[in-house]
C-alpha positions as CSV (number, residue, x, y, z in Angstrom):
1,M,14.1,11.7,11.4
2,T,16.7,11.2,8.9
3,R,14.9,8.4,6.9
4,F,11.9,11.0,6.9
5,S,13.7,13.4,5.6
6,L,15.3,11.2,2.6
7,Y,11.9,9.9,1.7
8,V,10.3,13.6,1.3
9,Y,13.4,14.5,-0.8
10,A,13.0,11.0,-3.0
11,R,9.1,11.8,-3.2
12,Q,9.4,15.7,-4.3
13,Q,12.5,14.9,-6.8
14,G,11.1,11.4,-8.1
15,T,14.5,9.9,-7.3
16,W,13.3,6.7,-5.4
17,M,14.6,4.2,-8.0
18,E,18.2,6.2,-8.5
19,M,18.5,6.4,-4.8
20,L,18.0,2.8,-4.4
21,G,20.6,1.9,-7.0
22,V,17.7,0.6,-9.3
23,A,18.5,1.5,-13.4
24,P,15.3,1.8,-15.4
25,D,15.8,-1.5,-17.0
26,D,15.8,-3.2,-14.0
27,E,12.3,-2.2,-12.8
28,P,10.3,-5.1,-14.5
29,A,12.5,-7.8,-13.1
30,L,11.8,-6.0,-9.5
31,S,7.9,-5.8,-10.1
32,L,5.8,-8.8,-8.6
33,S,4.6,-11.2,-11.3
34,S,1.3,-12.3,-11.9
35,D,2.0,-15.9,-10.7
36,V,3.5,-13.8,-7.6
37,I,0.6,-11.8,-6.8
38,A,-2.0,-14.9,-7.3
39,A,0.2,-16.9,-4.7
40,L,-0.1,-14.1,-2.1
41,P,-2.1,-15.0,1.2
42,P,-5.3,-13.1,2.3
43,T,-4.0,-9.3,1.9
44,F,-5.3,-6.1,3.7
45,I,-4.7,-2.9,1.3
46,A,-5.7,0.7,2.5
47,A,-5.5,3.4,-0.3
48,S,-6.5,6.7,-0.8
49,T,-7.5,8.3,-4.0
50,D,-5.0,11.0,-3.7
51,D,-2.1,8.9,-2.9
52,Q,1.0,10.9,-4.1
53,D,3.3,7.7,-3.4
54,V,1.3,4.9,-4.6
55,P,-1.1,5.4,-7.4
56,F,-4.4,4.8,-6.4
57,K,-5.1,2.5,-9.6
58,A,-2.2,0.1,-8.8
59,S,-3.8,-0.6,-5.4
60,K,-7.0,-1.3,-6.8
61,T,-5.0,-3.6,-9.6
62,L,-3.4,-5.3,-6.9
63,S,-6.6,-5.9,-4.7
64,R,-8.3,-7.5,-7.8
65,A,-5.7,-9.4,-8.8
66,A,-4.4,-10.8,-5.4
67,P,-6.8,-13.5,-3.7
68,N,-8.7,-12.8,-1.0
69,A,-7.5,-9.3,-0.7
70,R,-9.7,-6.7,1.0
71,M,-9.4,-2.9,0.1
72,M,-10.3,-0.1,2.4
73,T,-10.4,3.5,0.4
74,A,-10.3,6.5,1.7
75,Y,-10.7,9.5,-0.7
76,Y,-8.8,12.9,-1.2
77,L,-6.4,12.0,2.0
78,E,-2.3,11.8,1.5
79,H,0.0,8.7,1.3
80,D,0.0,8.2,5.3
81,F,-3.3,9.4,6.1
82,D,-3.7,6.5,8.5
83,R,-1.0,7.9,10.4
84,H,-3.0,9.6,13.2
85,T,-5.8,7.7,14.5
86,S,-7.4,10.9,15.6
87,N,-8.1,11.1,11.9
88,P,-11.7,9.3,11.4
89,A,-10.2,7.7,8.1
90,G,-7.0,6.7,10.1
91,A,-9.1,5.3,12.7
92,Q,-11.2,3.3,9.8
93,A,-8.5,2.0,8.5
94,Y,-7.1,0.6,11.4
95,A,-11.0,-0.9,12.4
96,A,-11.0,-2.6,9.0
97,A,-7.7,-3.9,9.4
98,L,-8.3,-5.5,12.7
99,A,-11.6,-6.9,11.4
100,F,-9.7,-8.3,8.6
101,L,-7.4,-9.9,10.5
102,D,-10.3,-11.2,13.2
103,A,-12.0,-12.7,10.0
104,Q,-8.7,-14.7,9.0
105,M,-7.9,-15.6,12.3
106,A,-11.5,-17.2,12.8
107,A,-11.2,-18.6,9.0
108,D,-7.7,-20.4,10.3
109,A,-9.2,-21.9,13.6
């Protein structure tokens, strides 16, 4: 619960980088380069159009740049929409992730 409280505080205050000790000038060096993204293994991304933590545009950009990426989109839900599998979107995200992993395992066999 302590970590969750810190998460909520940092999210509400927009102080992620400051809390991590990262100066604004350091952020570009901590970002993935296009070469690193191009070298990623097959990647599954679940993203919501209303995510307040990770902008949907960032997820979509990554899904287009990463080779063999599969993106599952949820509409108008919060960042951790997949937290509860009783939510149809959460269950769909897990089903899509499992299907992605099954396909990867079959391709590797």
